[in-house]
N, C-alpha and C positions, 0 to 999 in steps of 0.2 A: 503431076505432082513433082517435084527436080530436089527439093531440098526436106529432109526427113530430121525429127530431132529424134533418135531411138535412145530409149532408156535399158539399162541391162543388157547393153548390146556386146559385153564379152563372155554372156553366159551362154548357153547351150541353144536353147532356141533362137535367143537375141542374137548371138554369133553367127548361126547360121544364116538369119535374117538380114543381117548386114551386107555377110559374103557376097548373097545373093542378090541385092539391091544395088549395091556396088559395080556386080559385074554386069548390072544390068544398067548403069548410067546414071542411078540416081546419086546424089551426093547427099552421105549420112553423117550426121552431127553426133557421137558415140557418148554418151554419159553412162557411166559405169562406175559403182563405187571400190569394185575389186575385192568383196568381200572371198572368202574360201574358195566359191566355185565361180568367181570372174576369174578369167585368164587369157591374159593377151596374147599367149601364143595361138590362139585363136584365130588371131587379127592379124598372124604375122604375114598372110598373102596380101594384106592390103599396106605394109610398110611401104611409106614413100610415095602413096596413090595422095593426090591432091582432094579426091573426093572423098575420102573419108577423114574424118577430125575427131580424134579420141582425147577425150575429157575425162580426168578421174573426178569422182564426186559424188554426191547425194541427193538424190529426188528431193531430197527433205532440205536442201540449202536453197531458199528461195532464191536468196539472191545470186546465186549461182546460174541458176535455171533462170530467172530472169535476163542473165547477162546473155546466157546463148540464145534465148530466145529475139533477143533485141539485136545483137549482132548478125545470127544467121539468116533469121527470118523463116523459119519452115514452115511449109503447108500442111503438115501434121507430126504430131508428137504420137510414137509408139509404145506404149509403156510395158514392156519385159519386166522390167527390174521388181524384182520379189524374193522373196526368203521360200523356198519351194520345194523342201525335203519333210515328209510327213514326220519319219524317224527323229528327226533334229526339232519338230516340232513338239513331241511329246517331250525331250529332253529341255527343251529352253525354250518357251512359247512367247516370252517378253518379245525376243528380235522379231519375230512372225509381225507381232501388232506393231512394232516401230516403224517397219520398212512398208509391209503391205498395207496398213491401214492410215498411220500416222504421214507415212512418207508420200503414198498417192493422194490422200487430202492437200496435201503439202503441192505436190505436181500438178493438181489440178484449179488450185486455187491462181497458181504461176500462168498456167495453161488460158484458165478465164482472163483473166487480165492481160495477156497477150492480145487474144482474141477480139477483146471488146474494141485496141485501141487499131485495130486494123479497119481498111475501107474496103468497100465496094466488092470487086472480085475477091480477094483475099480473103477479106473474111467470109465470102459465102463459100470460100473453096476449102477453109480450114476445118481439120479432122483431127479428135482426141481419139484414138483406138486404144482400147485396155484389153489386155492379152488376159485371160482367166484360165478357168479349170473346170473339167466335168465334176471333180470334186466337190464341188458347192452343192451338188443336188444331193448327196449322199450316197446312198448304196440300193442296188435294184436287186429286185427277186430273179428267180430263173427265166421270168420271160419280160418283153418292156425293153423301151430304150427312153434314156433322156431326152427330152424335146426341150426349146427356150421356153416353154409353160410349164415345166415341171418345177414344182415350189420347192425353194432353197432348204436343207438339211444337213448341214454339214457336222461331219465325225471326228474331227481332228482338230486341233488348234491353227494348223494350217489351211485345212478348207475354212476354216470359220473366218479365220484373216483374210482370205480371199474374197469371201461371201461378202465381208464388210466395206470390200473394197471396191465390188462390183456395183454395191448399194450408194456408194457416196457417187460413183461416177454416174449411174443413172441420176439420183439427186441432183447433181448438177447441169444436168439438160433441163430437168422440170423445172428449176430452180430457175436457172440462171440462162437458160438456153444455149448452153455449149455444146457445140456439135459433136457429140460423142459416138463412137460405136463400142460394141464390147463382142469377143468371141471368148466362147467355153472349148478348150479343145479335151482330148480324148489324150490319153497315154502316148508322150512322144520317144521317139526312139531314132536312133542314127549318130553319124559323127560328130564329134565334139563333148558328148556327154560324160560330165562329172562321174568319175566309178563309185559313187553310194548309190545310184540308181541300178535297178535290177540287169539292167542288160549288160553295162560296160562291168558292172561288178562280177558279173558271173565270168563274163570271158576272162577279166586279168584274173579270177581265181582258179580258174580252170586252164589257163595256160601254165600258172606256177605248180598244179599240180594241189592246189588247197581243198578244202572241204568247203563246199556249193550248199551255204544254207538256203532254206526254202521254210519259210511262214505256213505254220498250220498243217493242212494235208495237202497244200499247192493247189487247190482245185477254184481260186480265187479267180475271177475273171476280170482280164483289161482290154478295152477295145483300143488296138496298138495303131498308131498315126505315125508315118514317117514324117520326119521334121521335115525335109523339103517340101512335102504336100503342105505341112501345115503353113510354112512361110507364104506358099502359093497362094494359100486362101486367104492369111491376111491382107496380103496385096490387093486381091481381089474385093476384100469386103472395104480396104481404103479407096480402091478406084471407083467401088459401084453400090454399096454398102447404103443401105438407107438411114438416114439420121436417127441416133435412139434407139438404133433396135440391136437386140443379139443375134450372132450365128454361132451354131453349134457347129464344130470342126471334128469330124471323127473319120477312122480309117477304115470302115468296115473289115475291121479284122480281128474280132473277139476271137481270142486264146487261154484257155487257164495257165498259172504261171509255171507249172509243171511241164507244159508242153511249152514253153519260151525257153525253159531251163535245158530241156532234153534235145531240141532243136540246134542250141546253141554248141549243146556236148557233140552232137555229131555230125556240126559242121566243123567242129576244131580236131576230132578224131580223123576227117576227111584231108584237112589242110596243114596240119600240125599233129601227127599220130604219136604218141608215146613211145618211147623206143622197145619197152618191155610190154607193147602189146597193148597195156591195159586201156578199157574203155572211161572216159570221163565221168558217163552216168552213174560208173561207181561211187564218185564222189559225194552224190547229193545226200544232203543230211537233212532231213525235216526237222526244225525247230519250235520252240515256243510262237503261238502267235502274236505278231502286234496287237497291241491293246486298241480294241474298237476297229479292228481290220475290215476296211467295206468289203461285201462279199461279191460283188459283181458291180461294174459301170459297164454302160454302151452307149455310144451316142446317137441320136438322129440327126443326119446333116442334111435333110431331103430339103429343108430350107433355102440354106446355102446352096445346094446343089439347083434346085427349080428356081428360084430369084438370082440369082449369080451367075449361072452355069460352070460351077466349081464341082470336081469331084476329086478324089485321092485318085493318083496315078502307079503308085506303088503297091502291090500287093505283101501279104506280110512275109511270104516264103523269099519274095525280091528282096525285100527291105533289110530282113534278117540276115540274108546272104551278104549284101553290101556294106553292111555293119560290121559283120565280124571280119570282109576284107577290111576295112579302114582303119580298125583296129588293130590287124595284123603288121598293115603297112605305115603303120605310127604309132610306133613302141615309144620312140622318142616322147611323142607329146604325152602320151599315157605315163612315162615316167617321171616325168617333169611335174609333173604334177600329182604324183604320189610324192613328189618329195617336199611336197607342202606340208598344210595341217592332218589330211586325212589317210589315215591308213587302212583303209578298208575294215573298219573295225565296225562292230554292230552297235547302230544307235536305237532309241527310241523303247528300249525296255521298261520304262518306268517302274 
């Protein structure tokens, strides 16, 4: 595959994917609406690179998507475009339905029409890869992991909208024959993440000596996946995934939220100690829990590992240290983000 149409490629995961793909020699047509979480600063290393074509636009704009498909003739569409923050979905669910459901439907229709007009090898090789989340599965108890056969049970407007888009992707394969692939990932972290998510939010607040809000008792568990591992998994699924299949992508790194926060505190104390010797762990403040807060997520990615030979290469301790270093080394990027609409306020209190 030499050319990809990537949607949402100025966001956190999409941006990392685009940077990696272009570095590996692929051409990327990057369609992003540049809402609050889209950031062209992330794509600055690609400025002037002829293998990166950036287009500001909406996946729901059928005319624009059709034009890009006809002009650039991509071998695949990789759909990252989504409203993605649970707290924002609690405050304003309508935007999540508009982008994640209605927008995905429009993108699927455009991709279907483009694919049907292809001939021979190009038609056989075309893929539509939809990037989704483990949150569609709901909440786990103390044991077990989500598999590709786990029934959907979304508990937030965000996860419900992603579940809806997953079902649409599946339906377009079974109804129209569109060659689709779906990936459901665990919690991503790493460079270029918008600072409303837990890890970059805690880094930013801890650097400034502000209170570090932790929901509930802090014992909620997530399976943490380093973003570049996620990008490599998507590339592998694009290359060799079986059409119509879903692949779970996990980091094999379950950690309680409070453990994640304390780890960040310890790393920053070592790298940027306060002059008065205070420890950042003293800034932790337990706050009222998020409504409907899922207790535990954990992904079983054995299908991906068994069938396609992928496995995570970065453990949590290594990944979180690399992430903290990246934010320390890239404060201008962070500050330009914070000069925008987001001020590290708490969202989703309903």
